[in-house]
N, C-alpha and C positions, 0 to 999 in steps of 0.2 A: 504494500500500500504506500501511499504518500501522505504522511500525517503532519509533516512540518516542512516548511521551506522558507527561503529568505527573499525579501523584496528590497534590494539595495541597488537602486537604478540611477545611473548617471544620465541626465537628460540629453546630453550630446550623443551618447551612445544609442539611446532610445530613438532619437530622430534620425540618426544615420542608418539604423537597422530597419526602421519602418518608414515613416514619412515626416517631413518637416511640418506638415499641416496637422499632424495628430494633436487633438485637443487633450490636455491633461487635466486632472481633477483641480478644483478651485484651491485646495490647500497645498497644491504642489506635490512633488514626489517624496513623501516622507519615508525615510528608511524604516524597515521592519526586519530585524535580524532573526526573528523567531515567529514567523507567521503560523498561527494556530487555527484550528477549526472554530467557526462562528465569528472570526474576525473578518474585516473587510479587506479583500485582495483586489489586485488590478487585473482587469480583463478587457479584451477588445472583442466586441460581439458582432455577429452577422447583421444585427439591426442598426448598429452604429460603428461601422468599421473605421470611421475617422476620429473616434473618441476612445480615450483610455478611461474606462469607467471603474467605479468602486462597487463591487458586489460582495455579498456575504458568503463566506466559504462554508459549503454544506448545503447541497441542493434540497429545496423544499418543494415537493410536487404541488401543483395548483390545487389538488384535492385534499391536501393534508389539513388536519384539524388545527395544528399549531406549529410553531417554528421548531419545536423540540426535535422533530425527526431529522432535521438538517445535520445535527452533530454526528449522526450515524451514516450520513450519505456524502461524506467529503470526497469519496472516490467512487467511480463507476467502472466495473470490470468490462474490458472490451469484449470478452467472450459472452455472446448472447445479449449485448447491450440493446440491440434493436428489438428485443422481445420483452424485456423487463418493463413492468407497468410504470415505474417511476422514470424510466429513461427513454422509452420507445418514441415518445413525442418529441422531447428535446433533441435526440440524435438526428431527427429528421427536420426539425424546424427551428432549433435554438442552439447554435454552436458558438463557441468562443475560444479565443486564445488566452490562456492564463499566463501572465507575465511575471517573471522573477529573475533572480540571478543564479540561484542554486537551490537544491533541495537536500534534505537530511534523511538518513536512514540508519537503522541500528543493526549491527552485526552481532548475532548471538555467539558468545564465547564462554568458555568455562569460567564460571564465577561472575557472569554478568553480560552486559551488552556494551559494545563499543560504537558510539555514533560516528558517522562519516558525513562530510560535506561532499556533494556531487554537483558538477557543473559542466557546461559544454567545454570541450578541449580547445575550441577555436576562439574562446573568450567572448563569444556572442552572448546576448541575453538568453535566458531560458524561456522557451515557448512551449507550453504544455497544451495538449488537446483537451478542451473542456466542453461541457454542456451547461446551459443555464436555464433558469425558470423564473417566473414571476408568481408571487403568492400574495394574496390579499386576505386579511382577516375577515371572517364572516360578519363581524360587527362593523365593518366598513372603515377600518383603520388604514394606515398608509401601506401601500404595496411595497413588498420587499423583494429585491432581485438577488438570487442565489446561484451558486455554481458548484459543479463537481469536476475533479480532475480524473481523466480516464487513465486507467493503468492496464498493463499487460506483462508479458514475460520479459525477463531481464536480458540485457546483452552481456558481453564478456566481462566488462568492467563491473557491472552490478551483481552478477551471479554470485560471487563470493560473499557479498554483503547481504543481499535479500533476494527473494524469489519473485518480487514484483517491482515494477518501476513505472513512472509516468510515461505515457506515450508522447513523444516529442515531435513537433512539426519544425523540421530543421532548415527549411529555406522558404523564400518568399512565395514560390509557386505553390508549395503544399499548404502554406498558411492561407493563401488566397482561395485555394480550392476548398479548404475546410470551412471558410466563411461564405462560400457560394451556395445559396439556397436553391439554385437551379440544378445543382449536381444531384445525380441519382444516388440512392442509398448504397448500392454496391461500390460506387466510386468513393464514397465517404468512408466506408468501412475499410477499404483497401489502404487508406492513409494511416490507419492505426497499426503500424508495423513497429516491431522492436527496432530501435535505432541501430545502425551498423556498429560493429565493434570498432573501438577507437574514437567514438563520438564524445565520450565523457572522460573527465579526470576526477579522481577521488582522493581524499586524504582524511585521516582520523582527526577528530576535534574533541573538545572538552565535553564531559558529561553534563556540564551546566546547561546545554541546549535542551535537556529533558525537562527543565523547569521553565514554563512559559513566562515567568516573571523576569527571567534573564533575557535581556534584549539589547545587545551592544556589539561592537566590532570584535570583542574578544571571542565571540562565538565562531568567528571565521578563522581563528588562529589554529594552526596545526599543532598537534601534541605528539 
């Protein structure tokens, strides 16, 4: 799964990788070294491909009774995603790019777990395949926009650490296809491939990342 990641983004890099016209959130690009479920993350949606939006991490289906289900739906497995009740509509109609700089995963070892930081080996921003949804309380409160990160089998770098990883959209063409609502479902599902070996670099980091209250550049330091 993908349960934590970091969103530490240089605006110049963002605009070089995407487009200079991309609108950013009103509060700017605030760094989050320990992005956790139910917090607001940065996404680019098919509905607003020209805008970097802030959505809540943990997809809440439109039919849900309350927001609580979102904490259990931070990831969507690519296997059978088109058939699952919570995901079959979003995978067809509401897709997004989830933007960050790295993600974290824990390797099981004798005596505990070792966290790792994982990022693109080419120094690009991390672009994960996601789906999103809008949920409105039955009492008529404000609509909440939420998302899930799609996961699949690991590549060679990830396999020694964990048996799942986010599905990455590695280039502009694949990112554009993912946001294209005219694309047919088989074409979309074909984009959810395990990244080629050599795509990622990894290194061990402090166990402090396991506590969401810790949120600073020290979490990126190798140990």
